[in-house]
N, C-alpha and C positions, 0 to 999 in steps of 0.2 A: 097749399098756400104759396102764393107767388111773392116771395120776399128776397131781399138782397142782404146777404149776411156776409159776403166776402167779395172783393174785387181784385182784378189783375190787369188793369189797363195799361197801355203803352201809348201815352200821349206824346206829341212832337216835342223834342228838346227836354225829354223827362230826365231828371237827375236821380231821384230816389223817391221812395214811399214810405211813409210812417203810418203804422196801423195801430190805432188807439183801441180803447174798449168799445167805442161805438163808431168813431169817424176814422176815414182813411184819407191821408193827406199826400197828394202827389206834388212834388216840387219840381218846377221847370227851370230850365237855364236862365230865362229872362226875368227871374225874381218874381215869378207868379206861382201861386199855390192853388191847386184844385183840391177842395175838401168835399169828400163824398160822405153824406150821412147815411149809414146802413141802417138795417132794421134790427140790429143786434140790441139785446137788452142786458144791461149791467145792473147788478144789485149786490151790495156789500163787497164791491170790487171784484165780483165774479161774473163773467159773461155767461148768460144762459145759452144752452145749446141750440135753441130754435129762435128764429126771428119773429117780430111781431109786424103783421101787415100794416103798412103806412106810417110805421113809427118814425122812419128816417125823414119822410116828406114833412110829417108833423114838426119834428125838431128843427129841421132846416128852414121851414117857412116861419116859425115863430121867432127863431133866432134872427133871420133876415129883417123881419118887421121891426123887432126890438132894436136892432142896430141902427136902422134908419131913424127910429124914433129917439134915439140917444146920440146920434152923431154931432149934434150941436154942442154937446157938453164934454163928450170924450171921443177922440179920433179912433176909428176902427180900420180894420184890414180889408174890408169888403170892397170889391170892384164891381161884381155881377152875380147874378143868380140865374143861370142859364137852364137850369133843371129843377124840378121839384126837390131833388135829393142833393142838389150841388150848389155850392158857393165858391166863387173864384175870388182871390184878392192877392194882396202883397205879401211876399214871403217875409217871414219874420223868425226870429230866433225866440222860442217860448221861454219865459221865466219858468224855473222848475218849482213854482208854487202856485197853489190855487187860492185866490183871495175869498175865503168863505166869510159871509157877513150874516148876522142873526139879529133879527128884531125881536124875536120871541124865543122863549126857552122850550124848544121842541126837538124832535128827532134825536140825533147824536148828543146834543147838548143835554137834553132832558135824560137820556139813558145814563150819561155820566153823572149828572145831578143826583139821580136816584141812588147811585153808588157812594154818595156822600161827598163826591168831589165838588170843590167850589172854585177850582182854578182850571180853566180850559185855555190852552195855548197861551198861558201866561196872563190871561184875562180873568178877573174875578168876577164870579157870578154871586149876586146877593143871596144871603139866607132868606128863608121864608117864602120862597117862590113855589108855585104850583105849575105842573107841566102846562105848556102853552100860554103862560103869562107873558106879558110884554116886558122886555127889558127896559130899565129906566132910559137907555139910549142904546142904539144898535152897537154891537160888538163885532170886531174882526177876529176870526179864529182860523188862521191859516193852515193849510195842509200841504205837504210835499206831494208833488205830482208823480204818481206811480206809472210804470209801464204796464202794458196788458197783463192781467193776471196777478199783479202785485196790489198790495194795499197802500192807499194813500195813508199818510201819517200825520197826526196833529204835530204842529211845531209853533214855537212863540216867535213873535217879532224879533226878540233879542237874539235868539238862536240863528234865525235866517240871516241876519246882519253879521253876527259874529262868526258863523261858518262860511260867509262869503257867498251865500246862495244867491243873494241879492244885494247889491250896495245899499247903503243907508239913503243916499239921495234918490235912487230909483225906487226904494220901497216906499219912502214918503210920497212919492207920485202915485204908486200903486194905491196906497191908502186913500189919497184924496180922490182918485178916480173912483174907487169902490164905493166911498160914501156918496159920491155925487150920482153914481149909476142907481145905488139902492134907493136914494131919494126919489129919483125919477121913476124907477120901477114901482115904488110905492104909490106914486101919483097915478100911474097908468093902471095899476091894479084896482085902485079905489074907484076909478070911472066904471070898472066892470063889476063893481059889487064885491071886490076880493080884497084880501089882506096878504101883501107879499111878505111871508114869515121868515124865510132865509133863503139864501141864493148863494152861488159862487161865480166868480168872474175869473177869466184867464187872459193874461196879457203877453204880448211879445214885443220885440224890438226890431224895427226895420234896419237895413243896412246903413240907412242914414242916422240911426241912433234914436229915432223917434218911438215913443212908447205907445202902442195901440192896443185896443181890445180885440181879442180873437176868439174862435171857438163859439160855443153857444151862450145865449144870454136870455134869462127870464123864461127858459123852457121848463115843462114839468119834470125833466130828468135833473136839471141843475137847480131847481127851486122848489119851495113848498108855499103853496097859497091855502088860505082859509077863506071860507064864505064870510063876508062882513056881517051879514044879517044873522042875528042870533049869536054872534060870537060872545058877547058879554054875558049873555043869559047862560050860555053853555058852561062858561067858565065858573060863574057863580054856583051853578048846580053840580059842578064837578063832572060834567059830561065831556065825551070826547067831541073834539071840533070836526065839523065837515070840511074835508080839505081836498085840494086838487094838487096831486103830485103823484110820483110813483111810489109814495109810501105804501099804497095798498099793495104793491108787489112785495115790498119788504115785509109787511105784516103777513102776508100769505106764506111767504118762506119761513118766517119765525114760527108760525102756527103749524108748519110741516117740520119743524126741527132743524131749520138751517139758517145760520147767520155768517156763513163764509168762514167758520172756524175750522181748524185743522181736524180731521176725523170725521166731519160731518158730510152726510150725503145729500147731494142736491136732488130734491124731489122732482118727479116727472111733471112737465107741463103738457097736459093733454091738448089736442087740437081745439077742443071745446073751451078750455081755459084761455088759450092764446087768443081765440076769437073775442073772448070777453075783455081781455087786456087791450086788444086793438081798439074795440068800442069805447073803452074808458079813455084811451088816449086821444080819440076823436072828440070826445066830450071835453077833455081838458083843452084842446085846441080851441074849440068853439067858445069856451067860457073865457079863456084867456084872451083870444083875439077879438071876440065878439062878432064873428062872422061864420057863416056855414062852411064846413070843410069840404073841399072839392077833391075827390080822389083822382089821383093821376093814373093814367093807363099803365098797368103792371103786367101786360101781356108778354113783354120783353124788356124788362127793366134795364139790364145792362147795355143793350143796343141803344135804347132811348137816351140813356145818360151819355154814352159815347158820342152819339150823333150831336146832341145838344152842346156838349163841352167842345168838341171840335169846331163847330159853327161859331162859337163864342170866341174861341182863341184866335180864329182868323181876323176878328175885328178889334182884338185888343192891341 
């Protein structure tokens, strides 16, 4: 399978490179960042050993479209998308928190709720809820941003400010942007017959001190979607919701005895299973965007990316 799981580019005026769980970010001297979306797959904060064909392209193209569709309400870092797997934008200093926002009691929140917990990141979750019920209003449950191989950790608004991770003034802006983006994302999803259940946003600050949206937005890796049709009926019957997210990968791992905990062995992902994951990501793309997915040429991905980036940098 022709995938891209690691890069070692040397772009003109390159200063350094940061490698996250999925994306690799090249910082250039002229306050430009080149972000490459690889085909790596991360679940439970663990990077799987094999790449998923077209996954990087899917994430990059969804994120690009969603940033363009929200640029009127929240400024973002994006300047250009010269390649299916690449976004280029303004260099930023990332905030060391992920702004997780939840409209429904699902995923991590539901797992905590089942353990009897009613406080998540300092936010109260009401009694009497069932998994996948809608919260009275969306809640923000931040997480500290981990390096590759480490676990993100839940943290409260109060602790973020108290520990000086983000100043109170900046955090208030992050909250306002998060609510605005989630409202817009909910509207976009509704037009596709989807419910935006929960998602996360990441922000950075430019050298001029401007807070901007960075990284991915409203992708199946960062978000959970339900199909709107039949949602209420399934809730009333106590049935599982039909959803669009990489939760299907997490559930497969859980069924094979893996949740990223110490001492657990990562199950083998066969080529056949990887092919089904790739097909599922394409399905996610087409449902979220509402357009047919067009596969990029993967005969020599690294050369393609390098050529497209170099051509773009000449024009910036």
